[in-house]
C-alpha positions in Angstrom: 63.0 24.7 37.8 60.7 23.9 40.7 62.3 22.1 43.6 60.7 20.9 46.8 63.0 19.8 49.6 61.5 18.1 52.7 63.2 17.8 56.1 62.3 16.9 59.6 61.6 13.2 59.5 63.0 10.8 62.0 62.3 8.1 64.6 59.9 8.8 67.4 58.0 6.8 70.0 54.2 6.5 69.9 52.6 9.7 71.2 55.6 11.8 70.1 55.7 14.7 67.7 57.6 15.7 64.6 57.5 18.9 62.4 58.1 18.4 58.8 59.2 21.3 56.5 59.1 21.7 52.8 61.1 24.5 51.2 60.2 25.5 47.6 62.5 27.1 45.1 61.9 28.2 41.5 58.3 29.1 42.3 56.1 30.8 44.9 54.1 28.3 47.0 51.1 30.7 47.2 50.2 30.0 43.6 50.0 26.2 44.1 47.8 23.8 46.0 50.4 22.6 48.5 50.0 19.2 50.0 51.6 16.5 52.1 51.3 12.9 51.0 52.6 9.7 52.5 53.3 6.3 51.1 54.3 2.9 52.5 56.1 0.3 50.4 53.6 -1.5 48.1 50.8 1.0 48.9 49.3 3.9 47.0 50.3 7.4 47.9 47.8 8.9 50.3 46.9 12.6 50.7 47.4 13.7 54.3 46.8 17.4 54.2 46.5 20.2 51.7 46.3 24.0 51.7 44.4 25.4 48.7 46.3 28.0 46.7 45.7 31.7 47.5 43.9 30.7 50.7 44.8 29.6 54.2 42.3 26.8 54.1 43.8 23.4 55.2 42.1 20.1 54.6 43.0 16.8 56.3 42.5 13.1 55.8 40.2 11.4 58.4 43.2 9.5 59.8 45.2 12.6 60.8 42.5 15.2 61.5 42.9 16.6 65.0 46.5 15.4 65.3 48.3 17.0 62.3 48.4 20.7 61.4 49.5 22.0 58.1 50.7 25.6 57.8 52.3 27.8 55.2 54.9 30.6 55.6 54.7 32.6 52.3 57.7 34.8 53.3 59.9 31.7 53.7 58.3 29.9 50.8 57.8 26.9 53.1 55.0 24.6 54.2 55.0 22.7 57.4 53.3 19.6 58.8 53.2 19.5 62.6 52.4 15.9 63.6 51.3 15.3 67.2 50.2 12.1 68.9 52.0 10.0 66.4 50.9 6.4 66.0 52.7 3.4 64.7 50.4 3.5 61.7 51.8 6.9 60.7 55.1 5.3 59.7 55.6 6.2 56.1 57.7 8.2 53.7 56.2 11.7 53.6 56.2 13.7 50.4 55.6 17.4 49.7 53.5 18.2 46.6 52.7 21.3 44.6 49.7 21.0 42.3 48.0 23.2 39.8 45.4 21.5 37.6 47.4 18.7 35.8 50.9 19.8 36.9 52.5 18.2 39.9 55.9 18.7 41.5 57.2 16.4 44.2 59.9 16.4 46.8 62.2 13.5 47.4 60.4 12.4 50.6 61.4 12.2 54.2 61.1 9.1 56.3 58.9 9.1 59.4 59.1 6.1 61.7 57.0 5.6 64.8 58.2 2.7 66.9 58.5 1.4 70.4 
């Protein structure tokens, strides 16, 4: 059974940083496209960053490129999202995703709140 468990969310001021973690169990992250999504109440889930399976290539949405960095530690079966220069608009629930063709697994989400 595949499980993804996120952590690292919290409350920060604008300009601050957070580092999200997603630990996978029941599978190896290297075989999946691993992604971070975010979603606000009443809005569609939005792709923030993704690392394509079997590569180290990371892709980012325009809204976070240059501020967020996604990495993967295969030995720890964990992906990370380093978020710098956080803005109020980054406030959302952040979800970890593992995707292969039509199969998706999701974590439970971690809340990120950027506020003065």
